[in-house]
C-alpha positions, 0 to 999 in steps of 0.5 A: 055537830056545830057550825064551827066543826062543820066549817073545820071539817070542810076546811080540812077536806079542802086542804086534803084535796089541794094536797092530793092535787099538788102531789098528782100535779108534781108526779105528772111533771115531765122529766127533762130528756137528759134526765130520762137516762138511767146510768150505773154507778161505779158500784154497778147500781142503776141510778135514774138521772131523774134524781137530779131533777131541779138541780144544776148538773155538770156532766164530765167525761173523765179519765185517770191517765190524762193530762187533764186528770188534775181537773178532778181537784177543782171539780171536787172543790166545786162539789164542796162549794156548790153541792148544798146550793143545788149543783150536782157533778157527775163523772163519766169515765171513758176510755175513748182517748188514748186508752187513758181510762183502762181501769175497772170501776174498782180501780177508778173509785180507788184512784179518785178517792186516793188522789183527789178525795172525790165525793161527787157522783161517779158512774161506770165507764161508758163510751162517749164517741164513735159507733158505740157511743152511749145514748146519753152522750148521743143526746148531749152532743146532738145538734138539737141539744147542745149549745154551740159548738155541738158535735163530737166530744173532743177529749177527756174532761169535756163539760156539759152544764145542765140547767134546772130546766134540764136543758144544756145551758153550756158546754166547756172544752176539755182544757177549760178549767172547772174553776175558771171564771167562765164556768163559775159565771155559768154555774152561778147564773144557772143556780140563780134561776 
């Protein structure tokens, strides 16, 4: 074996070791707490939220029969504009306010497709407040987690913006439009990090 072949073999071995170390390092990175949940998609399949790690995520409790339901349109527009830039929008149907989301998962999927062409990720119906509150929303609304104002969800279409670091970066009231200047600035700022 020539000196060149020995050097090349050592170099290849070193690269292999570095690659293995990088893979091991990546696999031991801690998943941010908000992404440790597994939620069911509208078609009932479990989706680990860790799949969104490294993205900016907007979580929204949605309903089909609410005065805010028209927000599906600007949410879909945000999805179309920002999905390739690293924004994921997650819709969580909830029937907690005036029974404004009475439908089944199939009903919700059909409504969203027919009326708003929703392509962003939608999940099975959950409870976002009260005694039966889903643990994800307990986490999102906790004093320690949420930016001000922390606390209970006020109505349908409350929005939580999660940064790439997995921390709640902003919280927007139900009436705040998804395409408002305030929301767009927050999304752009988180995507730029």
